[in-house]
Every structure is written in structure tokens, then in C-alpha cells.
SENUDO-671040 format. One line per field, with one value per residue (C-alpha): chain; x, y, z. Coordinates in steps of 0.1 Angstrom, whole numbers. Example, Ala and Ser with C-alpha at 12.3 -4.5 7.8 and 13.67 -1.06 7.14 Angstrom:
! residues 2
unit	A, A
px	123, 137
py	-45, -11
pz	78, 71
END
This chain:
! residues 827
unit	A, A, A, A, A, A, A, A, A, A, A, A, A, A, A, A, A, A, A, A, A, A, A, A, A, A, A, A, A, A, A, A, A, A, A, A, A, A, A, A, A, A, A, A, A, A, A, A, A, A, A, A, A, A, A, A, A, A, A, A, A, A, A, A, A, A, A, A, A, A, A, A, A, A, A, A, A, A, A, A, A, A, A, A, A, A, A, A, A, A, A, A, A, A, A, A, A, A, A, A, A, A, A, A, A, A, A, A, A, A, A, A, A, A, A, A, A, A, A, A, A, A, A, A, A, A, A, A, A, A, A, A, A, A, A, A, A, A, A, A, A, A, A, A, A, A, A, A, A, A, A, A, A, A, A, A, A, A, A, A, A, A, A, A, A, A, A, A, A, A, A, A, A, A, A, A, A, A, A, A, A, A, A, A, A, A, A, A, A, A, A, A, A, A, A, A, A, A, A, A, A, A, A, A, A, A, A, A, A, A, A, A, A, A, A, A, A, A, A, A, A, A, A, A, A, A, A, A, A, A, A, A, A, A, A, A, A, A, A, A, A, A, A, A, A, A, A, A, A, A, A, A, A, A, A, A, A, A, A, A, A, A, A, A, A, A, A, A, A, A, A, A, A, A, A, A, A, A, A, A, A, A, A, A, A, A, A, A, A, A, A, A, A, A, A, A, A, A, A, A, A, A, A, A, A, A, A, A, A, A, A, A, A, A, A, A, A, A, A, A, A, A, A, A, A, A, A, A, A, A, A, A, A, A, A, A, A, A, A, A, A, A, A, A, A, A, A, A, A, A, A, A, A, A, A, A, A, A, A, A, A, A, A, A, A, A, A, A, A, A, A, A, A, A, A, A, A, A, A, A, A, A, A, A, A, A, A, A, A, A, A, A, A, A, A, A, A, A, A, A, A, A, A, A, A, A, A, A, A, A, A, A, A, A, A, A, A, A, A, A, A, A, A, A, A, A, A, A, A, A, A, A, A, A, A, A, A, A, A, A, A, A, A, A, A, A, A, A, A, A, A, A, A, A, A, A, A, A, A, A, A, A, A, A, A, A, A, A, A, A, A, A, A, A, A, A, A, A, A, A, A, A, A, A, A, A, A, A, A, A, A, A, A, A, A, A, A, A, A, A, A, A, A, A, A, A, A, A, A, A, A, A, A, A, A, A, A, A, A, A, A, A, A, A, A, A, A, A, A, A, A, A, A, A, A, A, A, A, A, A, A, A, A, A, A, A, A, A, A, A, A, A, A, A, A, A, A, A, A, A, A, A, A, A, A, A, A, A, A, A, A, A, A, A, A, A, A, A, A, A, A, A, A, A, A, A, A, A, A, A, A, A, A, A, A, A, A, A, A, A, A, A, A, A, A, A, A, A, A, A, A, A, A, A, A, A, A, A, A, A, A, A, A, A, A, A, A, A, A, A, A, A, A, A, A, A, A, A, A, A, A, A, A, A, A, A, A, A, A, A, A, A, A, A, A, A, A, A, A, A, A, A, A, A, A, A, A, A, A, A, A, A, A, A, A, A, A, A, A, A, A, A, A, A, A, A, A, A, A, A, A, A, A, A, A, A, A, A, A, A, A, A, A, A, A, A, A, A, A, A, A, A, A, A, A, A, A, A, A, A, A, A, A, A, A, A, A, A, A, A, A, A, A, A, A, A, A, A, A, A, A, A, A, A, A, A, A, A, A, A, A, A, A, A, A, A, A, A, A, A, A, A, A, A, A, A, A, A, A, A, A, A, A, A, A, A, A, A, A, A, A, A, A, A, A, A, A, A, A, A, A, A, A, A, A, A, A, A, A, A, A, A, A, A, A, A, A, A, A, A, A, A, A, A, A, A, A, A, A, A, A, A, A, A, A, A, A
px	710, 676, 682, 694, 666, 637, 621, 603, 600, 561, 531, 527, 539, 565, 573, 607, 624, 656, 670, 638, 627, 602, 604, 576, 582, 565, 568, 568, 578, 615, 637, 638, 671, 701, 726, 755, 785, 803, 780, 781, 816, 818, 792, 814, 843, 826, 808, 825, 830, 860, 864, 853, 819, 822, 822, 852, 844, 869, 878, 851, 859, 849, 842, 804, 802, 792, 785, 757, 750, 713, 696, 711, 696, 663, 662, 676, 650, 620, 636, 643, 606, 580, 552, 533, 555, 566, 570, 551, 576, 563, 580, 598, 613, 619, 636, 658, 671, 683, 700, 715, 724, 739, 762, 777, 785, 800, 826, 834, 814, 824, 795, 803, 791, 798, 822, 799, 802, 805, 786, 817, 824, 790, 800, 779, 789, 797, 767, 742, 755, 746, 711, 713, 732, 718, 731, 707, 675, 685, 685, 650, 638, 648, 630, 600, 594, 598, 573, 550, 550, 535, 506, 487, 500, 488, 452, 451, 455, 432, 403, 403, 370, 347, 327, 346, 376, 372, 365, 399, 415, 405, 406, 440, 459, 459, 464, 489, 509, 511, 520, 547, 561, 560, 575, 606, 628, 625, 642, 671, 675, 665, 690, 719, 706, 705, 744, 753, 733, 734, 755, 770, 756, 721, 711, 687, 653, 659, 664, 634, 612, 627, 623, 587, 580, 599, 570, 542, 555, 561, 526, 514, 530, 517, 480, 485, 498, 461, 443, 413, 411, 378, 387, 389, 358, 365, 344, 311, 300, 287, 318, 343, 322, 327, 365, 370, 353, 372, 406, 402, 392, 425, 445, 433, 439, 478, 480, 468, 494, 518, 500, 508, 550, 553, 538, 559, 593, 581, 579, 616, 633, 617, 626, 661, 673, 667, 686, 721, 723, 694, 668, 656, 673, 646, 659, 648, 619, 589, 555, 535, 554, 546, 512, 519, 531, 501, 478, 503, 497, 460, 446, 463, 450, 463, 436, 449, 473, 450, 424, 420, 456, 470, 505, 527, 557, 559, 562, 535, 539, 541, 508, 492, 497, 496, 461, 452, 466, 446, 413, 417, 424, 395, 368, 383, 375, 345, 334, 335, 304, 297, 292, 313, 290, 291, 328, 334, 353, 326, 301, 330, 346, 311, 310, 342, 339, 307, 329, 357, 336, 322, 355, 366, 344, 350, 383, 377, 357, 379, 408, 387, 381, 418, 426, 403, 410, 448, 445, 421, 450, 437, 458, 438, 424, 458, 468, 439, 446, 483, 472, 455, 483, 490, 472, 467, 462, 492, 513, 501, 506, 543, 548, 536, 559, 592, 587, 606, 620, 616, 589, 584, 569, 589, 585, 619, 614, 620, 651, 681, 712, 749, 768, 807, 820, 851, 877, 865, 839, 807, 777, 741, 714, 682, 649, 624, 600, 572, 582, 560, 539, 529, 523, 499, 485, 480, 466, 440, 430, 426, 418, 445, 471, 502, 518, 502, 515, 543, 564, 589, 579, 587, 597, 577, 601, 598, 621, 624, 648, 647, 671, 669, 692, 690, 671, 678, 647, 646, 617, 610, 601, 564, 553, 574, 561, 520, 526, 541, 511, 484, 505, 501, 464, 456, 473, 452, 419, 424, 433, 399, 381, 397, 385, 352, 351, 363, 332, 306, 321, 323, 285, 273, 286, 262, 271, 267, 233, 221, 235, 212, 209, 230, 253, 256, 261, 284, 305, 303, 314, 343, 351, 348, 372, 393, 393, 387, 414, 415, 431, 466, 471, 492, 525, 545, 577, 590, 575, 600, 600, 594, 574, 594, 629, 627, 642, 623, 632, 620, 591, 618, 637, 608, 597, 630, 644, 676, 696, 697, 729, 740, 760, 794, 797, 787, 790, 752, 744, 750, 776, 757, 725, 703, 683, 657, 633, 600, 590, 551, 556, 565, 522, 517, 523, 554, 572, 541, 537, 572, 578, 586, 615, 626, 623, 641, 670, 671, 669, 695, 722, 715, 714, 684, 665, 652, 623, 617, 581, 582, 552, 536, 526, 513, 500, 537, 559, 598, 618, 595, 602, 639, 649, 631, 648, 683, 672, 663, 696, 717, 699, 698, 737, 738, 716, 726, 732, 695, 683, 703, 733, 767, 768, 803, 788, 757, 735, 713, 688, 656, 633, 613, 607, 627, 659, 656, 654, 684, 708, 698, 705, 742, 746, 739, 759, 790, 782, 779, 805, 787, 790, 790, 770, 793, 771, 742, 716, 691, 665, 645, 651, 635, 666, 658, 632, 621, 589, 607, 607, 635, 633, 620, 596, 580, 572, 549, 520, 514, 530, 503, 518, 532, 515, 523, 498, 504, 546, 537, 514, 541, 566, 542, 529, 568, 576, 573, 544, 538, 576, 593, 618, 641, 643, 677, 692, 686, 708, 686, 657, 673, 705, 717, 723, 748, 785, 810, 829, 801, 798, 833, 829, 798, 801, 828, 798, 771, 744, 715, 685, 662, 637, 641, 606, 604, 599, 625, 650, 668, 670, 690, 716, 721, 729, 755, 769, 774, 793, 816, 827, 840, 861, 837, 829, 793, 771, 745, 719, 691, 664, 652, 610, 608, 583, 587, 580, 587, 608, 568, 559, 585, 565, 535, 535, 535, 540, 566, 594, 614, 612, 618, 657, 660, 655, 680, 702, 703, 707, 740, 750, 742, 767, 792, 790, 790, 819, 809, 786, 755, 770, 763, 743, 763, 765
py	-2633, -2635, -2665, -2684, -2672, -2684, -2720, -2745, -2773, -2779, -2759, -2768, -2739, -2752, -2734, -2736, -2719, -2713, -2687, -2675, -2664, -2679, -2686, -2691, -2710, -2719, -2721, -2684, -2674, -2661, -2671, -2637, -2645, -2630, -2657, -2672, -2651, -2677, -2681, -2644, -2640, -2667, -2652, -2618, -2637, -2652, -2621, -2587, -2551, -2538, -2500, -2499, -2515, -2549, -2580, -2605, -2638, -2657, -2695, -2716, -2739, -2767, -2776, -2779, -2749, -2720, -2687, -2669, -2637, -2623, -2628, -2664, -2670, -2657, -2678, -2709, -2709, -2702, -2734, -2756, -2751, -2775, -2765, -2759, -2733, -2717, -2677, -2662, -2645, -2635, -2645, -2617, -2615, -2649, -2647, -2613, -2632, -2659, -2633, -2622, -2656, -2662, -2633, -2642, -2669, -2658, -2637, -2666, -2657, -2617, -2595, -2565, -2529, -2495, -2477, -2463, -2432, -2428, -2403, -2385, -2375, -2359, -2339, -2358, -2367, -2396, -2390, -2385, -2411, -2436, -2427, -2444, -2477, -2507, -2526, -2509, -2513, -2549, -2556, -2536, -2553, -2586, -2581, -2567, -2594, -2619, -2603, -2599, -2635, -2648, -2628, -2662, -2675, -2641, -2650, -2683, -2681, -2654, -2665, -2703, -2704, -2679, -2681, -2651, -2666, -2682, -2647, -2633, -2667, -2661, -2623, -2612, -2645, -2663, -2628, -2621, -2655, -2649, -2615, -2622, -2653, -2627, -2598, -2620, -2628, -2588, -2574, -2592, -2580, -2547, -2543, -2552, -2531, -2502, -2502, -2507, -2479, -2444, -2436, -2463, -2462, -2466, -2429, -2437, -2445, -2487, -2475, -2451, -2481, -2510, -2478, -2474, -2512, -2513, -2485, -2504, -2538, -2516, -2505, -2538, -2551, -2523, -2531, -2567, -2559, -2540, -2576, -2571, -2600, -2623, -2642, -2610, -2607, -2570, -2564, -2568, -2586, -2555, -2536, -2569, -2569, -2530, -2531, -2563, -2550, -2514, -2539, -2560, -2528, -2514, -2545, -2549, -2512, -2521, -2552, -2534, -2513, -2543, -2554, -2522, -2524, -2560, -2550, -2518, -2541, -2564, -2537, -2521, -2553, -2562, -2524, -2528, -2554, -2524, -2498, -2482, -2467, -2453, -2445, -2470, -2470, -2453, -2473, -2505, -2488, -2492, -2472, -2501, -2505, -2470, -2475, -2506, -2481, -2459, -2493, -2501, -2469, -2466, -2502, -2513, -2504, -2469, -2456, -2477, -2451, -2421, -2432, -2440, -2448, -2420, -2411, -2441, -2431, -2396, -2381, -2373, -2333, -2338, -2363, -2334, -2309, -2335, -2347, -2315, -2308, -2342, -2331, -2294, -2305, -2331, -2312, -2284, -2307, -2321, -2283, -2275, -2265, -2270, -2230, -2198, -2187, -2215, -2219, -2183, -2181, -2175, -2205, -2230, -2219, -2224, -2257, -2268, -2258, -2281, -2309, -2306, -2314, -2344, -2363, -2353, -2377, -2401, -2405, -2436, -2417, -2389, -2416, -2430, -2394, -2383, -2417, -2408, -2366, -2376, -2402, -2379, -2356, -2322, -2300, -2269, -2283, -2287, -2254, -2241, -2255, -2249, -2216, -2212, -2203, -2172, -2135, -2112, -2136, -2151, -2122, -2106, -2133, -2138, -2100, -2105, -2132, -2117, -2081, -2068, -2035, -2038, -2059, -2044, -2060, -2053, -2057, -2066, -2049, -2075, -2053, -2066, -2056, -2063, -2082, -2083, -2115, -2123, -2127, -2093, -2104, -2086, -2107, -2096, -2110, -2115, -2112, -2143, -2145, -2165, -2196, -2196, -2226, -2203, -2171, -2193, -2206, -2168, -2159, -2185, -2179, -2140, -2134, -2114, -2111, -2123, -2092, -2074, -2097, -2087, -2119, -2104, -2112, -2090, -2110, -2104, -2104, -2091, -2074, -2086, -2073, -2073, -2042, -2009, -2006, -1981, -1991, -1974, -1978, -1970, -1965, -2002, -2006, -1987, -2020, -2005, -1968, -1983, -2003, -1972, -1951, -1975, -1979, -1940, -1941, -1969, -1949, -1918, -1941, -1955, -1919, -1906, -1938, -1932, -1900, -1906, -1932, -1907, -1883, -1908, -1918, -1883, -1876, -1902, -1897, -1893, -1857, -1844, -1863, -1838, -1807, -1789, -1789, -1755, -1761, -1798, -1783, -1756, -1784, -1806, -1777, -1769, -1805, -1811, -1781, -1795, -1831, -1834, -1810, -1809, -1839, -1832, -1846, -1877, -1863, -1874, -1876, -1897, -1878, -1878, -1900, -1926, -1955, -1976, -1968, -1963, -1937, -1927, -1912, -1878, -1874, -1860, -1891, -1917, -1903, -1899, -1934, -1916, -1938, -1926, -1912, -1940, -1927, -1932, -1943, -1983, -1984, -1981, -2012, -2051, -2065, -2097, -2109, -2138, -2149, -2173, -2195, -2206, -2238, -2252, -2283, -2257, -2249, -2232, -2207, -2175, -2161, -2151, -2186, -2190, -2154, -2170, -2187, -2163, -2129, -2153, -2158, -2121, -2116, -2137, -2133, -2090, -2095, -2086, -2113, -2111, -2137, -2143, -2149, -2169, -2181, -2211, -2244, -2256, -2223, -2215, -2247, -2251, -2231, -2199, -2202, -2215, -2179, -2162, -2170, -2172, -2135, -2126, -2138, -2119, -2085, -2090, -2091, -2063, -2041, -2050, -2015, -2010, -2038, -2024, -2048, -2045, -2081, -2090, -2122, -2140, -2171, -2190, -2211, -2226, -2254, -2284, -2270, -2238, -2260, -2275, -2243, -2227, -2257, -2251, -2216, -2224, -2251, -2221, -2201, -2222, -2229, -2192, -2183, -2154, -2152, -2185, -2176, -2181, -2207, -2229, -2242, -2268, -2278, -2314, -2303, -2321, -2323, -2357, -2346, -2381, -2402, -2430, -2450, -2447, -2465, -2429, -2424, -2454, -2437, -2415, -2443, -2436, -2397, -2375, -2344, -2358, -2384, -2406, -2390, -2357, -2361, -2372, -2345, -2318, -2333, -2334, -2301, -2286, -2305, -2289, -2292, -2313, -2321, -2355, -2342, -2363, -2344, -2366, -2349, -2313, -2304, -2274, -2294, -2324, -2302, -2337, -2353, -2329, -2337, -2342, -2309, -2293, -2304, -2301, -2265, -2262, -2235, -2245, -2243, -2263, -2274, -2303, -2309, -2336, -2355, -2394, -2398, -2376, -2392, -2367, -2381, -2396, -2370, -2351, -2382, -2389, -2352, -2348, -2386, -2367, -2342, -2360, -2384, -2354, -2339, -2313, -2306, -2311, -2311, -2331, -2327, -2358, -2355, -2385, -2392, -2356, -2355, -2334, -2294, -2294, -2258, -2248, -2268, -2253, -2221, -2242, -2225, -2251, -2284, -2271, -2269, -2299, -2290, -2252, -2267, -2268, -2231, -2226, -2247, -2232, -2198, -2213, -2223, -2187, -2172, -2196, -2183, -2151, -2155, -2165, -2152, -2134, -2096, -2064, -2039, -2014, -1977
pz	353, 340, 321, 349, 372, 345, 363, 345, 369, 373, 377, 410, 438, 459, 495, 504, 539, 537, 566, 577, 539, 523, 486, 461, 430, 397, 364, 354, 390, 394, 426, 450, 463, 441, 424, 445, 444, 427, 395, 394, 393, 365, 345, 346, 336, 304, 291, 300, 279, 264, 264, 226, 232, 220, 239, 247, 257, 278, 274, 295, 322, 309, 268, 271, 285, 257, 267, 250, 241, 253, 218, 217, 249, 244, 208, 225, 258, 235, 213, 240, 261, 251, 231, 265, 282, 244, 249, 219, 197, 160, 133, 119, 157, 154, 118, 131, 161, 135, 115, 148, 157, 121, 127, 153, 147, 118, 141, 167, 194, 192, 193, 167, 179, 169, 194, 219, 237, 275, 300, 308, 271, 272, 304, 323, 364, 380, 400, 373, 354, 379, 381, 344, 351, 336, 364, 387, 369, 361, 396, 405, 375, 392, 425, 412, 387, 413, 434, 403, 396, 430, 422, 419, 453, 464, 453, 463, 498, 502, 480, 478, 498, 480, 448, 431, 430, 396, 380, 400, 380, 351, 345, 366, 372, 339, 317, 341, 335, 294, 300, 325, 300, 270, 287, 301, 270, 256, 292, 283, 247, 257, 288, 263, 240, 261, 271, 238, 224, 224, 256, 273, 311, 296, 285, 257, 249, 257, 296, 298, 283, 305, 335, 327, 331, 365, 376, 360, 382, 417, 408, 404, 435, 455, 444, 452, 486, 491, 483, 507, 527, 527, 560, 586, 603, 602, 574, 565, 536, 515, 524, 510, 483, 466, 482, 459, 429, 433, 440, 408, 384, 395, 395, 356, 349, 360, 341, 312, 315, 314, 283, 267, 274, 268, 232, 234, 246, 218, 188, 202, 200, 168, 151, 169, 138, 112, 136, 128, 164, 180, 152, 124, 90, 68, 39, 61, 70, 51, 48, 56, 89, 98, 98, 119, 145, 143, 144, 177, 190, 190, 193, 225, 258, 260, 282, 312, 318, 312, 335, 371, 375, 358, 357, 371, 350, 370, 399, 423, 413, 375, 376, 395, 367, 337, 350, 347, 318, 304, 317, 301, 264, 268, 282, 254, 225, 238, 241, 202, 182, 147, 143, 147, 174, 193, 195, 202, 235, 260, 249, 245, 277, 296, 280, 288, 323, 328, 306, 333, 359, 343, 331, 365, 382, 356, 346, 326, 305, 303, 290, 265, 251, 253, 234, 210, 206, 201, 177, 154, 143, 137, 138, 142, 173, 184, 176, 194, 224, 229, 221, 252, 270, 249, 258, 284, 312, 311, 304, 337, 356, 343, 349, 383, 390, 371, 362, 338, 328, 291, 272, 235, 206, 177, 137, 119, 82, 53, 40, 26, 44, 39, 65, 68, 75, 102, 72, 60, 31, 25, 22, 11, 34, 18, 39, 40, 15, 5, -21, -57, -40, -9, -34, -56, -24, -10, -50, -50, -11, -13, -48, -56, -82, -77, -87, -59, -29, -17, -11, 17, 53, 83, 111, 146, 175, 213, 235, 268, 293, 334, 336, 322, 290, 268, 233, 203, 181, 140, 121, 115, 151, 141, 164, 192, 188, 182, 219, 236, 222, 237, 268, 275, 263, 287, 317, 308, 310, 340, 357, 340, 358, 387, 390, 383, 407, 432, 424, 424, 461, 473, 462, 480, 512, 542, 544, 512, 513, 539, 522, 501, 466, 461, 484, 465, 431, 442, 458, 429, 404, 433, 433, 394, 388, 415, 407, 367, 351, 317, 305, 288, 250, 248, 242, 205, 217, 255, 285, 315, 331, 302, 316, 284, 281, 243, 223, 196, 167, 156, 128, 105, 113, 110, 74, 59, 74, 86, 116, 151, 163, 189, 218, 220, 255, 252, 293, 293, 271, 281, 269, 262, 238, 240, 210, 220, 199, 213, 212, 199, 176, 147, 146, 178, 207, 206, 230, 251, 265, 272, 295, 328, 322, 296, 322, 347, 321, 316, 355, 359, 334, 333, 296, 268, 253, 217, 213, 177, 169, 140, 114, 120, 100, 87, 71, 68, 64, 55, 48, 59, 97, 97, 71, 96, 127, 103, 93, 127, 143, 120, 120, 157, 157, 130, 151, 187, 200, 192, 212, 247, 241, 223, 212, 225, 235, 221, 232, 211, 226, 219, 230, 214, 179, 186, 194, 156, 145, 166, 156, 118, 121, 137, 106, 80, 100, 97, 57, 49, 71, 95, 133, 152, 186, 218, 232, 221, 244, 229, 253, 241, 205, 174, 152, 137, 113, 101, 114, 119, 153, 179, 213, 231, 205, 213, 247, 228, 229, 265, 270, 276, 261, 228, 219, 185, 161, 174, 166, 132, 124, 140, 115, 84, 90, 93, 61, 27, 7, -25, -26, -20, 0, 26, 58, 65, 35, 43, 76, 78, 83, 104, 117, 133, 101, 95, 84, 104, 93, 102, 137, 144, 135, 166, 194, 218, 248, 233, 262, 253, 279, 279, 298, 305, 297, 267, 231, 221, 242, 214, 195, 220, 226, 188, 185, 216, 204, 169, 186, 207, 177, 162, 192, 202, 236, 245, 282, 282, 310, 314, 340, 347, 350, 333, 301, 268, 277, 312, 310, 304, 337, 356, 364, 380, 416, 441, 417, 392, 420, 407, 368, 380, 385, 349, 346, 367, 354, 320, 337, 347, 313, 304, 329, 322, 287, 298, 320, 352, 380, 372, 359, 374, 356, 340, 361
END
């Protein structure tokens, strides 16, 4: 359709009247009307797709009529144009296109592709799949492209008689022609790729790139419609000058966005010749090409996506949230001091507020600063910023919105224990430990002999339950005991402060003021006896009623390490347990920054949630976090009753980096023959851990949450240090690269969730496709226009409503695994 609509006859603009509609045509314009029905049917007759994804070509009506693939059409069109109208295609792309053309001719006109997966095979309904149809976005692109190509005509009609027209012509019209000529051939190839890669209906990164291009074209057309009219007497000269400058600035911003998308599409087409499906084959991907992608992500005018016209590809509510995050990150980085004193929370916080006000007033400066910060690649600064979501204030806000009956921090001891497999064999579970290289680093940093360093690592965790289930904790939960004692001490201090304030209030009353000093002293002594009784010591055992439902063993049991007698009546325990691994790029955050949706899941499912706070990279690279998560998973199964659950059904859940760890734990459980969870829920997981490009990963160049350099740094921080390891050869690093035999044993209830504008979209699609190809049921949910990390954004009051529906969807999946509707709390 695009090739037939391209018009090359003459550079003069022609105007035709047809059925009352004005149609403008030029050498870069598209016909705004659709092609005739007969030619549309003939084109469909020539090329249609088989069920296996290959292209079947019917014989043409005339011998001279030879159908071409999109690649052939783009190549032949670029060759047939004269030197004045040539479409700029790099030699490398031209060589790749020639190779495609040669392969097609050898196959007698049939394009051979791998069998592709249908949307219904991934549990995607018809309505959800219709959102991603390539035919829909193709028609919308055609319409918006035709409107954008009339840009020159719009300017010519409005500004023929003014001196500034030459400037506008040079800045906008000429550049627009060049960009449209560059983008046009790549769109055809991208439409083909979006239909044959990943999931057939267009659920892949190719379609996401085209969707962003469509949003940019829509913004350009809206901006053109707001063009100020010089011929109107309604505007004085000064106002017109100002409106013209503001309009030119906005239009140039959107034009720069179009340039970025043109470069992104060109790169995606070039890399498509090296991909097996979605990801570039790492054997064909050279190190200098990796640097080329970083150079591409840093040298194009990316700041156009982060300035005045921020959020072109997002909805209005998302734009507000993401703009706030962008301003916070740029202000936090600008407020960084040179000394430890200047970097304390008070001074840096004060400077951040000042910089925030400045960047809010000057968005273009903020955009330039953000691009600079996102390309510096400082993992430590990234850690500090993302960890701002930790602390007392976020936790208190979360507790006010969704309270929890149980919220305890636990420390799982590094003790070896025996685990009974389903076949009756016993296997010894070894606790996580430091690797030899990490032992050497610890010895150097602490100046401590290696013999005195304990290599075994205790694991921090957090137990959260909306309902009050009895938890039976033994000596390993010293942290819970300390937290309980601290809670009692806090309550005692609060009571004492209230009494002191009441005494001060009574002394300052008017009636007491006029009393004699003797009466005041007498009354004060009486009130002191009544209001200030001797404080009772903090009990060493759980008081009644206990503010935290914890059964603490006696000191003798704590000393000897004897197990606490568990009740024979299990009706007071939940039948279900959720084990959750938080996200944060492997380098930041804990369960504390994810409390809102974790508590909501506990509330909806009536199940306790054990969140694992694994150690973070780059201080603890792979396999430390993976070992901690696997050890915690088996420990929770073995000690489910102590957590308030019988462990009848267990769900493993993780988002982002936690999704990688959750999938890796399942892979190891399958290999070692331990229990496989009843349900697996992965939320925008990173399961392909080699930094090679895919269509969706190219989106990171314009993503405010996960820029290209940030994504690369997170991968490198987690990979083992000082070792030449191919992450695709290790299924514990890249679960998406596990064998078909392992995937065939995945849980029958596997759910994957991601956003269409997430740089990790192709990771989710690739994993779902691997499961489908081995006949394993999987449910894939893709939210259009959602970025990475939308689960956390759903907790934002007033703006996160559309993202909160994803949190609700996870709750529904959990209910499905647990057996239906929300379960009643046992009586």
C-alpha cells in the first residue's frame, strides 16, 4: 500500500477536487484517499499469509505483473528513482536488502520464515489482540503520513507574504521532506517484520516502534493545525511574532522526534538481517556494533522527547507521573556535592528542591541534563535515586492505604537442611555463600584474614499478611524479636510523651494560673500521681493482646535452638503462600518499595506474602541473589507453617529483575527435582541477559525510566565479575534460553505481563513463545502504552488508576491459581 501511494511526478503541488474533498499531491505527498477496492483485492490475491507464517504467492493476471515483497519493493524503488529523488539507504542496509532479494529469488518468490505463534495460543483474547493488529496501525500510519506530507502546503498558504517564510522553509519544510523520504521505505519493512516476528498479530517491538512513530506524526499534525494565521486582523504584530516563535519551537521539537524515530527504524531494519526472531544473534553481533548502538542512543536529538513536549508516546496521566520522576532524577543528580557533608540528606534535599523549581521553569534545560545523566552510567548514583522509594515515609503511606495485620522483617539463617523430594529422595540444601573472588575482595576491603570471614550469608526477608494468621518463629528470627521489642518500646515512649503533654496543658490552664502556688503544687502532686504512674517494664514475653501476632519461644528454647511445637489443628493457617522477588534492576530497592501492591495481593487472596530482600549488585553479582532466592524458596516450603501457611499451594512472583530470579528459581527446581510452584507470575521480566538489541530494546533510547546506558549497566552489574561468561549459555542467568525439556516442565499456570512501550517487551514475548512451542499453557498480557515499572506507578493517587488495573489483574491470576474467588479467612 505504501509503495502504491508514493507519488514522484513533479515537485509542484497540484490540487484536485473530488467529491468535495481537496487532495494535495507532491513528490513526497501521499494520496489521502484509500486505494480502489479492485486494486486492494488484487493485492490481497497476489500476496497472502499461510497459517504457518510463510508467504504464498498466486500467479499474476498478466505476465508482466511480478509481485514483490516489502524488501524487494523498497530496494527496487530506491534503485528506480533518479539521483534527485534517491532515498538515503546506507551501504550496509543496501547490502542486507540485496541478500534478502537473492534469498527470495532462490526460493522462487516465497519468503521462508519460521513458524510464528498466534495470539490465542498465548491466552490473548480477540479484543486484546485486535489492539495490536498490523493492519490497523498501517491504515492509521497511511492517513497521518498523508497529512504530515501536506505540511509544506500549509506553510505556503499561510506565510507567502512575510519575510520569515524563508526561515520557516529552511528549518521546517526542507527537513520535513528529507525525513519523510528517509522514513517511508523503512515503514514497509517494519510492517512486514511486525507481522512475522514474535507473535503474529503484531505483539512485538517492531509494532511498538511504529506505534511511537504514529504518535509523533499525530503530534506534528496537531501542531500544524495550531499554526498562527498572519492574514487574520485579530492578532497584533507583537502577539503574532511571539506565537510564531513558540509554534516554530514546538514544531522543531516534534520534527526532532521524527528524526529520532527515523534513525531508530533504520537501525531496526539493519539489525533485522542479523536476528533469528526478535533478538540479534550474538554470534553475528560484534563489539563495535554494541558501541554503535550506544553512540546512536546518545548522539541523536533525544532531548526532544524529554523537554517541552515530553511524553509524546504516553497517556496524559502517565506523562504527569513520568515528568515528575524525570524532574526528581535531574534535580537529585544536580544537587550532588563533592564532600560527604554536602551529600547528607538535609543539604542535598534542599538543593534538590531548588534545582527542581529551576528545571520545572526550564524544561529544555532539564531535558539536556537528563540526557547527560542517563548517559553517564554511574550505577551508584542510580542506586541512590531509586532507593529514595525506601524508608519510613513510603512505608507509612503504604500502611495507611492498605494496612496489614502482620508485617515482620525476618532473617533466614544460613543453615544446611535436608529437603525431601516428591520421589522420596533426600537432598541437602546448601545456604548461599560468598564466591572465592568475593572472599578475596572482602579480605582486601576489610583487612581481615579470609579465615575470619564467614562465607555463609543469611537472607533478609519480609513477611506480610493482611489477615491475622498465627506465625511460629524459632531462634533464627531474632530480627522479628528485636522488631517486636522495638514496637513495645515505641509504644511506651508515645504514652509517656502524651502524659507529659497533658501535664503541661493542665498547668497552663487559666484556672490553675490564678491559684496559689501552694494549691498548684498540691494539685500538681495529685495529678502527677494520677497521670504519671510508674512505667511498667517491657515484658519479655508476648503481652495480651499482642500488637503483632507472633508466638515467641521461651528463652530456654531460644538458647538451645529447640523447635517450637506446631499446632496439630491447621485450620487456623492459610492454605496458600506467595513468595515475591522485588524488582530494581538487580542494583536497588527492597520489598519496602513495593509494599502497596504486595499488601493488596495479600488482601485479595487472603494469603501471606514472603518478600525476599536479596543482596544487590554490583557488590554482590551473580550468583549471590539467585542463590538467596532459591534457598529462601525452599526454606519457605520447609517452614511454611511458621509463616502462617500450610503451603498447600505456592505462587512464585517477581517483577523486572525479580522476574528473572523467579524464572531462574523454577528452572533450578526443575533441574534438581525439588517442588515446582503451583503458579508463576512474571511482570516485565528481564530473561535474556545479554546486551544485544531487539526492536523493543531500541525504545530505551527515548525511555525516561530505563534508558539504553542504564539498561546496559544493570546487565553488566549483575553478570559475574572477572569471568568470561556467556549469559545465554546459563539458564540461571537467562531463563529464556533454557532447553525445551525444561520449559515442558514449567508450571501449568504461568502468567507473563508487560507493557507495549517497555524496552523489555521482547523478553516477555520471547519467553511466552518458547513456552508455547513446547505445548505449555501460558497467559501473556500486554498493556498498550505502558512503560517499564508500571506496577509501582499504579500506587500514585489520582494518576495511577489505569496502571492499578494491572495490579488487579495479578490478583485475579493469583485467585485462579488458588482456586477461584477470594478465599475466606479460616475461623
